[in-house]
C-alpha positions as CSV (number, residue, x, y, z in Angstrom):
1,M,0.0,0.0,0.0
2,S,1.4,3.4,-1.0
3,S,1.9,6.1,1.6
4,S,-0.7,8.3,-0.1
5,E,-3.2,5.5,0.1
6,E,-2.4,4.8,3.8
7,R,-2.7,8.4,4.7
8,L,-5.9,9.0,2.9
9,R,-7.4,5.7,4.2
10,D,-6.3,6.7,7.7
11,L,-7.9,10.2,7.4
12,L,-11.2,8.8,6.0
13,V,-11.4,6.1,8.7
14,R,-10.7,8.7,11.4
15,G,-13.3,11.0,9.7
16,L,-15.9,8.2,9.7
17,A,-15.3,7.7,13.4
18,G,-16.2,11.4,14.0
19,D,-12.9,13.3,13.6
20,G,-14.1,16.3,11.6
21,T,-10.6,17.6,11.1
22,A,-9.3,14.4,9.7
23,Y,-12.3,14.2,7.3
24,H,-11.7,17.7,6.1
25,M,-8.1,16.9,5.4
26,F,-9.2,13.7,3.6
27,L,-11.3,15.7,1.3
28,K,-8.7,18.3,0.7
29,E,-5.9,15.9,-0.1
30,L,-8.2,13.7,-2.2
31,S,-9.3,16.7,-4.3
32,A,-5.6,17.3,-5.3
33,H,-5.4,13.7,-6.5
34,L,-8.8,13.8,-8.3
35,R,-7.8,17.0,-10.0
36,A,-4.6,15.5,-11.5
37,F,-6.5,12.3,-12.4
38,F,-9.1,14.2,-14.4
39,R,-6.6,16.7,-16.0
40,R,-4.5,13.8,-17.3
41,R,-7.6,12.3,-18.9
42,L,-9.6,15.5,-20.0
43,S,-7.0,17.8,-21.4
44,N,-9.4,18.9,-24.1
45,L,-12.2,19.4,-21.5
46,S,-10.0,21.2,-18.9
47,D,-13.0,23.6,-18.1
48,E,-14.8,20.5,-16.7
49,V,-12.1,19.3,-14.4
50,E,-13.1,21.4,-11.3
51,D,-16.8,20.5,-11.7
52,L,-15.9,16.8,-11.9
53,V,-13.7,17.1,-8.8
54,Q,-16.6,18.6,-6.9
55,E,-19.1,16.1,-8.1
56,S,-16.7,13.2,-7.2
57,L,-16.1,14.7,-3.7
58,L,-19.8,15.0,-3.2
59,A,-20.5,11.5,-4.4
60,I,-17.7,10.2,-2.2
61,H,-19.1,12.1,0.8
62,N,-22.7,10.8,0.1
63,Q,-21.3,7.2,-0.3
64,R,-18.9,7.3,2.5
65,H,-21.0,4.7,4.4
66,T,-20.3,2.2,1.7
67,Y,-16.5,2.3,2.1
68,D,-15.2,-1.0,3.5
69,A,-12.0,-0.2,5.6
70,T,-10.6,-3.7,4.9
71,Q,-10.5,-2.8,1.1
72,P,-8.2,-0.4,-0.7
73,L,-9.5,3.2,-0.7
74,T,-8.0,3.7,-4.2
75,A,-10.3,1.2,-5.9
76,W,-13.3,2.7,-4.1
77,A,-12.5,6.3,-4.9
78,H,-11.4,5.6,-8.4
79,A,-14.7,3.8,-9.2
80,I,-16.7,6.8,-8.1
81,A,-14.4,9.3,-10.0
82,R,-14.5,7.1,-13.1
83,Y,-18.2,6.9,-13.1
84,K,-18.5,10.7,-12.9
85,M,-16.1,11.1,-15.8
86,V,-17.9,8.6,-17.9
87,D,-21.2,10.4,-17.1
88,L,-19.7,13.6,-18.3
89,L,-18.4,12.1,-21.5
90,R,-21.7,10.5,-22.3
91,R,-23.5,13.8,-21.7
92,R,-21.0,15.3,-24.1
93,G,-21.6,12.6,-26.7
94,V,-18.0,11.4,-26.5
95,R,-17.9,7.9,-27.9
96,E,-14.6,7.0,-26.2
97,A,-16.5,7.2,-22.8
98,L,-17.0,3.5,-22.8
99,Q,-13.3,2.8,-23.5
100,V,-11.8,4.2,-20.3
101,P,-9.7,1.3,-19.0
102,L,-11.0,-0.4,-15.9
103,D,-7.7,-1.4,-14.3
104,E,-6.3,2.0,-13.4
105,E,-7.1,2.1,-9.6
106,S,-3.5,2.8,-8.7
107,E,-3.3,5.9,-10.9
108,L,-5.8,7.9,-8.8
109,L,-3.1,8.4,-6.2
110,A,-0.2,8.3,-8.4
111,E,0.4,12.0,-8.4
112,T,-0.8,15.2,-7.1
113,D,-1.9,18.3,-9.0
114,S,1.4,20.0,-8.7
115,D,3.2,16.8,-10.0
116,A,0.9,16.9,-13.0
117,G,1.7,20.7,-13.5
118,N,5.5,20.0,-13.3
119,A,5.3,17.1,-15.8
120,R,3.2,19.2,-18.2
121,H,5.8,22.0,-18.0
122,D,8.5,19.5,-18.8
123,V,6.6,18.0,-21.8
124,M,6.0,21.5,-23.1
125,A,9.6,22.4,-22.9
126,L,10.6,19.3,-24.8
127,L,7.8,20.0,-27.4
128,A,9.1,23.5,-27.9
129,Q,12.4,22.1,-29.2
130,L,10.6,20.4,-32.2
131,P,9.7,22.0,-35.5
132,E,6.1,23.0,-35.9
133,R,5.3,20.2,-38.3
134,Q,6.1,17.7,-35.5
135,R,5.1,19.7,-32.4
136,L,1.6,20.6,-33.6
137,P,0.5,17.0,-34.6
138,I,1.8,15.7,-31.2
139,Q,0.2,18.5,-29.3
140,H,-3.2,18.1,-31.0
141,V,-3.3,14.3,-31.3
142,K,-1.5,13.0,-28.4
143,L,-2.0,15.7,-25.8
144,E,-5.4,17.2,-26.8
145,G,-6.9,13.9,-28.0
146,L,-8.0,15.1,-31.4
147,S,-8.4,12.6,-34.2
148,V,-5.9,12.8,-37.1
149,L,-8.6,14.2,-39.3
150,E,-9.4,17.0,-36.7
151,A,-5.7,17.9,-36.3
152,A,-5.3,18.0,-40.1
153,R,-8.3,20.4,-40.4
154,L,-7.0,22.6,-37.5
155,T,-3.5,22.8,-38.9
156,G,-4.1,22.9,-42.6
157,M,-1.8,19.8,-42.9
158,S,-2.8,16.5,-44.6
159,E,-3.8,13.5,-42.6
160,S,-0.6,11.8,-43.8
161,A,1.5,14.8,-42.7
162,I,-0.1,14.6,-39.3
163,K,0.7,10.9,-39.0
164,V,4.3,11.4,-40.1
165,G,4.7,14.4,-37.9
166,V,3.5,12.5,-34.8
167,H,5.8,9.5,-35.7
168,R,8.9,11.6,-36.4
169,G,8.3,14.0,-33.5
170,L,7.9,11.2,-31.0
171,K,11.1,9.6,-32.4
172,A,13.0,13.0,-32.0
173,L,11.6,13.3,-28.4
174,A,12.8,9.9,-27.5
175,A,16.2,10.6,-28.9
176,T,16.4,13.9,-26.9
177,I,15.5,12.1,-23.7
178,R,18.0,9.4,-24.4
179,N,20.8,11.9,-24.9
180,K,19.9,13.8,-21.7
181,R,20.5,10.6,-19.6
């Protein structure tokens, strides 16, 4: 069990036993993990992240009586957060809503919001080193989740050029990272 998992589980158990301060800390710390979890998956719907965090926290609060302290907190909280995300994607008509992997429980507590911000900054610095014909396809297809066709329309490049740009850009990024080791 990770230290984040243990800490959050301890705070929740103490909160369920009547410790209001511990419960407040549980919700505050969990919100940072939820925010990072949603930002990683919804980069093209970033305006929805805060609403999803709040909806998830409310659902977790309302369902707190269903938490079994003998089970991992991560799996329980992840299921609730995932359902909220899938509901949003369905409301938005996003077909990929049903394709969110089920086996990512450990990812909920993998990082905090500040970790995600630092990683994003690092990725953007690496991307800035690429020529536009490689940077834009990676940014639109891999980071924003656009289709190849959507990225082609947005950039004025052909679909083939988008695919080649992604391939060559990722290859160049891998080489850059290898050379920095």
